[in-house]
N, C-alpha and C positions, 0 to 999 in steps of 0.2 A: 177562730184564730186570726182570720184576716183583719178583723177590726182592731185587735190588740196590736198587731204589727203596724197597721196603718196609723194608729194613734201615736206610735213611736215615731213614725216618719213625720207626722205633723209636729211633734215636739222638737224634732231635729230641725225642721224647717224654721220654726220660731227663733232658733238661734241666729238666723240671718236677718233679724229685725235691724234696720238701719244699715245693713251691710250688703244687701242684695240689689237694691234699686240702682238702675232702672229695670233690672231683671226681677222675676218673681222669686219669692222664698220657696225653696224646695228642699225636702228632706228625703233621704233614700235609705232603705233597710234591705239587706240581702239575707234571706233566710234559707237554710238547708236542713232538712230533717228536723224542723221545729226549733232550730238554734240559729241565732243571729251570727252571721259570719262577716258582715260588712256594714258600715254605717257612713253616711256623709251628708253634709248640708252645704248649700251654695252661698258664697260671698262673691260679689262682683269683682273685688280686687284680686281674689284668688283664682280667677278665670275658670278653673275646672268646675263643671256642674256636679250636683250632688250624686248623680248616678255614677259618674266616673270615679269619684272619691270612694264610694261604697264598693264598686267593683274592684278597684285597686286593692282595697283592704281585704276583700274576700279572696282575691287571687283565684287559684284553681277551684276553690270551693264554690265559685259562682256557677260552674257548669251543672245544669240540672236544678238550680236553685230557683226561688221565687224572689222577685224584686218588688218591693213596696214603695210607691211614690205618691205624694199628695197631688201631683200634677203630671199630665201626659208628657212623656219624654219628647224632646225636640227632634225634628226630622230634617232640619235645614242647616246649612253652613252659616254660622255667625262668627263671633270671635273665636269659637272653637268648633271642631267637627260635630256632626249630628250625634246625639247620644244614642239614638236608635241603633246606629251601626255598631257602636261599642257594646251595646246590650246583646245584639245578635252574635257578635264575635266571641263574647264571653261565654256563650252557650246557655244563657238564662232560659229556663223552660217556661216560666210563667211571669207575667207582669200584672200587678194589681195597682190600680190608680184610683184616686178619689174623684178626679174631674178631668175633662178634656181641657186642653190648652185653648184659651180664647183667641190667641194670636192666629189671625187668618192664614199665616204661613205654616202653621202647625196643625190647627184644629182638626183632629180625627186622622190626619195623615200619619202621625207617629204610630198610632194604634194599627192603622192599616198596614204599614210596612212591617210591623212586628208580626201580625197575623200571617202576612204573605210569606214570612220566613219560618213559619211553623211555631211561633211563640204564642202560647195561650195568653189572652188578654181578658181581664175582669175589671169591672168598675165597682168600687166599694161605695155604693150610692148613699148608705147611711151616714157617711162622713162628708158627703159632697158639700153641704151647706157650710160646715166648719172650714173645709178647705178653701172654699171661695171667699169666705169672710177673711181668712188669713191673708189672702192676696187680693183684697177688695180693690185697692188702688190699681193694681195691674189689670184685673179683669175689666174695671171701668175704663181704663185708658185704651185697652185693646178694642173695646166695643164702641167707644164714642170718639176716640182720637184726641181726647183732652184729659187733663188731670182731674182726679177726684177732688172737689172743693168742699172743705168743711168750714162752717162758720162756728167759731168757738167764742163764748163769752162767759164771764162771771156775772151773776145776776142776783139781785135781792128777790125775796119771795113776791114782791109786788112789781117785778119786772124792770127794775132800774139798774143801770150800770155806772152811773155817775151822779154825785151830789152837786148842787149848784155852787157851793162856796168852798168846800174843803174836801179834797179826795185823799188825804193821807190815810194810811191804813189799808186794810184789805177787806173785800167782800167775803172771801172764802178763807178757809183755814190753811195752815201749812200742809196738811195731808192732802187737801184738794188740789193745792198748787203743785204738789209732787206728782199727782195724777196727770195734771196738765203737761208737765215736763215729759212724761212718758208719751203723751199724745204728740207733743212736738217731735220727739225722737222718731216717731213713726211716720213723719211727714218729710217730704223732700224740700218744701219751701214754706215760708211763713210771710204773711202780708199784714201791714197796718197802714194807717193814714198819717199824714203829717201832723194833724191835730193831736193824735195820741203821742207822737214823738215829742212835740213841743211841750205837752202837758206833763209827761212822765219821764222824759229822757230815758226811755227803755232801751234794752240791749237786744231783745228778741232772740236770744241764743238758746240752744239745746243744753239745759243744765241737768240732764238726767244722769250724767256721768257714764253713760254707755257709749261704746265705740260706734263710729259711723264710717261708711265707705267714702262719702263725700260730705262736705259741710252743709248744714242747713242753710239754704239760700234765703236771705232776708230781703224783703221787698217793701219799699215805702212809696205810697201814692202821694205825689207832691207836685201839683200843677204849676206852682210858681217857684219851685226850688227854694223853699224857705228852710230847708234842713240845715241846722247849724253845723259848721265845720268842726266844732269842738264837742259835738254830741257823742254819746257813748257809741252809737252805731257807727258813725264815721271813724271815730278814733280806733275802733276795733275791726274795721273793714280789712278783709284779707281775701279778696277775690270771692267773697261770699255775700255781696250786697249789691242790690239793684235799686235805683230810684226811677220811678216812672213819672215823666213830666210832659209838658206841652211845648209846642214851638214858640209860645209866647214867653217862656222862661229865659233867663239871662244866659247867653252863651258863655260869659265869664264864669258864672257859677257852675256851669256844666264842666268846664275845664278844671276848676278848682276841686270839684268832687272827684273827677276822673283821676286827677293827680294823686289823690289819696286812696286810690284803689276801689272806687265806687263806680259801677257801670251805670250810665245814664241812658235810658230809653225814652224816646220822644214818641208818644202815642196820643194824638189829639182825639178827644171824645166830645160828646154833646155838651153844650153849655160852657165851653172853654175849659173843661176839666180833663185830667189825664184819664185815658180810656182803659177801664178794667178788662173789658172783653179782649182787647188787643193784647194785653199783658198775658192773659190766660192762653191765648193762641201762641204767643212767643214761648211760654213755658212748655207747651206741647212739643215744640220743635227741638227742645234742648236734649233729651226730653226729661221733664220732671213729672212724675206720676201723680203727685199729690200736693195740694196747697191748703194750708190752714190760714184762715182770716182771723186775726185778733185785732180788731179795730174799734172805732167809735161808731156812734149812731149813723152818721152820714154814709160812711163807707159800707157799713152793714146793710143799710137800706138799698144802696146802689146795687150791691151784689144780689140781694134778694129780689128786688124789683125787676132786674134784668135776667132773672132765671139762671144765674151763674152758680148758685149754691146747690150742692147735691145732698149735703148732710149737715145737720146742726148738732152741736155738743154744748149744752147749756149747764153750767155749774151753779147750783143754787146755794147761796148762803142763807142761814136762818136769820135774816134781818129784813126790816121794812124801812124804807126811806120816806115814802109818801110824797105829797106835794105835786104841783104841776111843773116845777122847774127842774126837778131831777130828771136826768136823761133816760129815756127808754133804750132798750137794746137796738132798736131800729128807728131812725128818725124819718126825715123826709115827709112827704105828703101822706104816706101810708095808703092803705086801702080804705075807701070811704064807706063801704058796705060790708056787713058780716058775710054776705054770700060770696064776696070776692076775696075773702081771707086766703092766704097761702096755706095749703094743707100739708100736714106732716104725718107720715105713716111709719109702720114698722118700728115703733118706739121701744127703746130699752131703757130701763132705769138702773143706774149704777149707784148703789148705796155707798156713801162715804161716812163711816161712823165718826162721831156719834149722831150728828144732827144734819148732815149735808147729803146731797145727792146730785147726780148729773143726769140729764136727759139726752139721750142720743136718738136721733130720728132722721128720716129721709124725706126730702121735699117732693111734693107732687110736681111732675113736669108741666110747665106752662104750655098753653095751646100753641104759642108762637115759637116755641123752642124746637 
């Protein structure tokens, strides 16, 4: 029975997609005598954690009940009091969780305080992997101190992202692009390069139609501040847009962008280019838990070569461009030997009927990272 109620807790947690960050998605189910008496899931804007909502719904029925959670309850004072104390006060007899909280301020301490108060604690290990995947960005952030970075691109079967003369039309289908919008919805921030903006006049918005707790932060790498003031991104800026530039860019252009609601960050990097590593460090401090890169060959290779990408998500369209001038997904000098190729592991193939698919995988950590 534990796995059944834990699955329900996970389903509840998923209702917090786009609504919980920078907190994790958590679902809670209170069960007494085999019957669910309380449910809750967390949204950042709603303040109360999933446990509190479920216990409130359960009322007196929580005494002697079992509480199911996909993540260890918090034991420290944050924006709200510790959930562990509320669980103990409610008289819950048993807590079943799928994983420990990776937050160093909590990890294991929540379980320890529950046990010290006489509450039985059990781990539903069979669903631990699913629970961690659900809060993948949160786990990554707590373990590394930086956002989970995903490199996403639409690509032909022969590895091309752009034709040399005319790029009207799409590589992938409407169904695949809808999948991308869901992926955007799951991220806190999205990044592209100025070349992509100038070529496509893109908006980089979350068009999933699903609610968000905070807007998707749109980031443009633009060393010389060539971003047009009448571009879709600037015209739609509403405290949700950042441009990363260098000290060599025009101060007047910076003021013009800032007057239109665009935040300008000056991060000087190698070769006179805006520094992607510094941008990711800045995102960590805000904090943004996840960043998706949707850019061209140059930015893609910069991110890959510097070991800044954690995950790739490549959407393959059933097309072939061929030729030597069509751009590959990653440009630059590349790796000169097969033995130096960047490795990808834990690959998942997502089928998109009738003829498309996406490949999700995780990059090997570079020796110098």
